[in-house]
N, C-alpha and C positions, 0 to 999 in steps of 0.2 A: 208444379213443372216451372223449371227455368224458365226466365225469359226469352232466354237465346233460343228455345224450340219456335218462337214466334217469327224468326228469321231464318230464310234459305241460307244453307251452309255446304261445305264438302261433306261426303261422305263419312259416317262414323267409323274412327280408327279402332283397329284392333288394339286392346291394352295387353301386352305381353307379360305374363307372370315373370316376376324378377325377384325371387325369394331372397329377403335379406334375416339372416338368421339372429342378428343383434336387435333389429327391429321386431321379429316374434318373440324374443326374449323379454323385452320391455314392455309389448302387449301383454302378453301373458302374466306379467308380475302387476300389471295393473289392472287386468280384467275384474277380478272380483270387487275392488273398489268402483270401479265403471258401473258395474251391475247394480251395485247399491244405491250408487247416485243418481243414474239414468233412466233406472226402470223400476217398476213396482216389484220387483222379485227379490224376496227375501231368504229363500232357502232354494237350493237345487241338490235333489237327491236322485240317485240310479239305480236301478235294477239290473243284474245280470252285467256287471261291468267286467265280471272274471272272464266272459266270453271275449269282451273286446280285448282285455289284457292278452289273452291268449292269442288272437288274431294279431295284435302289433308282435307280439314272440315271433310268431310263424313268418309275418313280413319281413322283419328285419333279418331273419336268417332266409330270405329268398325263397321261401316254400310257398307264399300266396300272394297275390295282388287282391285288394278287395276295395269296394265301394260302399261307402257309408250313405244308406238312402232313407234321409229323415223327414217326418211329416213336419209341414210348414204351416203351422194357423196363424203364426205371428212373425212380426218383423224381429223379435226378440230370439228367435230360434238359433241364430248362428252363435249368438253369445252363451247360449245354452250348450251346444255342442261343444264350443271351445273352451269352456268351463271344463266338461266332461270330460275331454282330452288332455286339459293343462293340468287340472287339480284331481278330479276322481280315478282316473286310469292310473296315473304314478302311485297315488295313495293305496289304490288295492294292490298293484304289483308290489310296492314294496312290503306289504303285509302277508304275501305270499311267498315273498324272497323269490319273486321273478326279477330279471335284470333285464331292463329295457333301455335301450340307449334313446335318451332325450334329445331334441324336445318330441314331445308327441304330439303329433299336428296332422291336418289333412290338407290337400289342394281342392279348395272350395271350387264348384262352378257356379257361376253367378250371371245373371241377367245384364246385359250390356247396357239395357237402358235405366238401370239404376243410378248411375253416376249422373244420368241427365236430371232426375228429379230431387235426388239426395245430395247431390254436390260433386264436383270433378274431384273432389279429395278423396272420396269413397274410392274411386278407381285407383289413385295411386296408393292406398292404403291396402287394396285387394291384392294389387300387383306384388306389394313389398311382402306379403303373406302367402306369397305362392297360387294364388288363385287365377282362375282363368275365365273369362266371358264368353257367353254365346247370345247372339242375336235370336230372340224368339220368332217365330213366326217365318222363318226363311233357312233356305240351307246355307249357314254361315259355314262355310268349309275351313276358312281359317281357324274360327273357333273350334269347330269339331276336330281338328286336325291337332290342334294344341291340347285338347282334352283327352285325345287316345292316346297321344305321347307320352302325358304326364301319367295316364292309367297304367300304359306299361313300363316307363321309365322312370317315374318321377320318384323323387326322395321320400315321398309319403303315401299313404292310400288316399282315395279320392274322397269326397263328399259332395251330394247333391240332393235337391229336394224334388221326388219325381213327379209331384202335384205340379210344378213350374210356377208356381206363385202361392202367396198366403190366401187362405179362404176364411179366416177371422174364427174359424170353429173350432173347437178342441177335439170334439167328438164327432166330426163328419169329415170325411176325406173325400176329396174332389178324385174324379177318374185319373189315374195315373197316365203320365204321358210315357211312349214307349223308348224315349232317348238314352233311359238309363240302361234298360236291357240292351240295347243296340250297342251302345258303348262297352259294355262289359262283353259282348260277344266278339266285337273288335278287338278287345285287348286279348282275349283268348286267341284271336286268329294272329294277332302280332306274335305272341308267346309261341304259338306252334311253328310259324316260320322260322322264328329266330331260335328254334329247338331248344327253348327254355321250358324247364319242367314244373313252374308255377303253377297253382290252380286259381281259377278266378272264382270269386265270391260277391254276393251282395248281400250287405248286411243291413236290415230294416232297424229302424230306430224310431221309436214313438216318443212323442213329446206331448204332454197334458199339463195343463194350467190349472189351478184350484185358487181360491181365495182363502187367506189366513182366516179372514172373519168374514161372514157374510155382508155384502156392502148393500144392502136393500136401502138404507137413507140415501147413499151416493146414486144410485141407480133412480130413486124416485126425484132427486135433484134433477138430474141429467133428463129423465122423462119430462118434467115442467119446463126445461130449458127447451127441447125440442118442441114440445106443444106449442109454446109462446114464438118460437120461430116458425112455425107453421101455419099460426092463424088459430090455433085452437084456445079456446077459453082455458085459463088457469084451474086444474084441479086437482089440487094437491090433495095426497092421501094421508089421513091421520096415522094410521100405523103401515109402514111400509112392508108390505109381504108380498108374496107372489098371488095372493088372493086378491088383494086390492089393486096392484100394479099391473096384473096381466090382461084386464079389461083396457086399461089406458094404453097399453103397449098396440095390442090388437086396433083400438081406435086410431091412433096415431098412424099406423101401419095402413090403414084404409084410407084415412083422409090424404096421405102423402100419394098413395097411388091415384085417388082421385084427381089430385092435382095434377099430377104427370100424365095421365090419361088425358085431360082436358089440354094441357100443353101440346102433346104429341098429335091431338085430334085436331085442335083450333088452327096452329101454327105448321104442321107439317102435313095435315090432311091424310093422316093415318086411319084406319079404322081397326076399334079395337072391340070387345065383347061387349055388347049392349047390357044395360041395368037388368032387362028382363032375364036375358040369358043367366046373368050372374046371380039372379033373384031366386031361380029356380035351386040353386045350391044353398040346402039348409045349413051346412055347416060351415061357421064362419072362416076357420082356417082352411078348409077346401076352396073355399071361394077366392080369399086372399090368395091361394098358390095358382090358381087358374089366371086370376088377374095379373099377379107378378110375372107368369110365363109370357104372357101375351105382351105385357109392357117390355118385358128384356127383349123380346124378339123384334118389337117394334123399333126400339133404340137402336137395336144393331142395324136394323134395316137402314136406317136414316145414314149411318156412317158407310154400310156395304153399298148402296146406290150412289154415293158420291165418291166411293174408288173404284166403282164398277166392278165389285167383287160379288161372288157367289153365295148365295145364304146355305150352305151346307157343312155338316160336320155339329159337334157339340157347340155349345155358348163360348167354353173356353176357348176351342180352335178358332172358332170366328172371331173371338176378342183379339187372338194373335194375329191373324191374317188382317184384321183392320189397322193393328197397332203397325206391323210392317210396311204396310201401304202408305201410313201416315208418314214414317220415317223416309220412306221413298221419295215422299213430296216434299220433306223439310231437307233431308241430308241427301243432296243431288250430285250425280256424277259428274254434272256440265258445270257444276259450281267448285270443282276442284281448283282449277286457275281462277282465282280470286281477281288478279290484275286484269284478266281479258274480258271481265264482264262489265258492260255499261251501266250506266246509272238507273237507267230505264227498266234494263233487264234484272237488274238488284232488286229495284223496287216490284216489279211483277213477282219475282221470286218468293219475296217476303210476302207478298200478298197471299201467294200459294198456301205458304208456310202457315198463314195465319188461319187462312180456311181451314187447312186439313188439319191444325190443330183444335179449331174449334167442333170439325165432324169428329176427332177422336174422343171428345168429351163425352159424347152419347156411350162410346164404348167404354170409358170408365165409370160411368155409373152401373154398366152391366157387370164389370169386372166384381165389383163388390158382391153381387148378388148370385155369383153362379151357383155357390153351393148350398144356397138358402133355400128351405122348404117349409111349408105352413105347417109342419108337425114337429119341428126341432125340438121346441119346450114343451110342448104336450107329451111326447114321447118319453122324455125324462125331466122333470120339472125343476131343474136345479138352478141355484143363484149363477153357477157359470154359465149355463146356456140363456139364460135371460139376460145376463150383461152382454154376452158376445153378440146378441140379436140388436141390443139397444143400442152397443155401439157400431154395429152396421149401418143402423138408421141414421145414427149420428155422423158417419162418414159420408152416408148418400147427402144429408142435408149441407154438409160442409163442402162438398163439391159443386152442389147446386148454388150454393152462396158464392162461390170463387174462394174461399177461405185457404190462404197459403201461408205456409210456416206456422200453422196451428196445429200443436200435438195433440195425438188422441187423448181422451181423457182417463187419468187413472182412477179408476173407481173404488181401488183396496190394495192392500199388500197381497202377493201372490206367491205361491209356493210351486215348484216345478218338479214333476216326474218323469225321468227319462227311462226309457225301457229298450235294453238292447235284445232284438230278437234272434231267432236262429238263422243261420247264415244260408242263403239260397245259392247251390252250386251251378255257376255256368258252365263249368267244365262237363258236368254230367249231360248237359243239354247240348253240349258243342257238336257231338257226331251228327245229330240231326239238324243243326245248324248249317254245317258245311255240307250237306248233301244237295242240297239245288235252292233256288230262289223261293220256292213255296216252304220248303222245310225252313228256310231262314226266317220268312215272314211268322212262320207257325211258332217258332221257337222262341221269337221275340215277344209274340203275343202271349204264349203260356208263360213267360217268365214274368212280363207284366201284370198278368192275372195273379200269380203266385205271390208277388210281391204288394198286390192291392190287398188280398186276404191276409197276408202277414201284419201288414200294417194295421187293418182293421183290428186282427185279433190284439194287437197292443195297446188299445185305447181301454 
């Protein structure tokens, strides 16, 4: 997080999309080099690109409007989607003899908080690429109006991650947020009012990462590093394999849970499941899952109690409410006029901002684990699942240590498989949506459920 969030300041400003075609051209030309230079990705392949070629053809012929709803396991996902659009779609279109107007692009919807921790330049780049931000955890009407207008009238289709945030797991999809479905129905409504004939579609897009060569040695080295940071004795494995590393991973997870349970029990006076209760669970994975769930709930309670929030909904919903409450304490309406604020008011505001950021730290820990279960590796013991779980533990330790600017370790070269799913028709659901409020809510829920199943089917 940037140091600026430790200080009280004016409310976050909306970053309006300001698409620059020349800037997009430069970005698309440099994209393959950037991916090879800055990521572990060595290969990107895609299935069913022909579907996307035809959708872009229909879009450019004013027959449809559509939203790419993509999986979001990693922060590299937008680069993969950009590669799909700028490189693979034109290539397949040429091979088919389909004429598409270039550039092939999309208006991405992104979290307004990203420029706060990634750097303000990210907002500038996103704006020039025609992206539009939305603040999570609140009714951001300015952001929603921008996204709604782009969906109905933008130069390109839309693209967004319905999971709302990365979860670090290629083969586990977080519960989807209903915003994608709602925006799609708004688009259908706007087209209907304008008497425009375009159909509205949501296109599920799967993204899956795999290692070119199984990086068991790199995983073993990272485990050794995490064990040392956690106070566990060095226990290097002679032959790095899932058989030798899995017990170490379980022991590390149990040790970290014990440290965090002591932390919250001793210093925050929270009650957690006692050793006797946990001891009655024979399976180590199941015991870990129970302890983790209780710990995440406790950590969120620390944040929620400070911000006077109710503990309701899923962990992700609760995280988003805490984040927005924290932003409200830091980015304040009464700090719009900086000149009219006294030195004492400024100091008190900074104190509140610092405390709010400290309370949000507990929520940040929870964010990393919202999709983690005790059975992820056991269900399918692949090197990818093992590596993803180990990296989540690395992220937790990095947050506890307060490491800033430290990049996530790259355990080995990866290849990416993108799969374009069958479009979901919003127009078919629209008659039920427009009947009444109950029908609208049900239609949004039905489409969200259909999208969830579609993305799960693309794994």
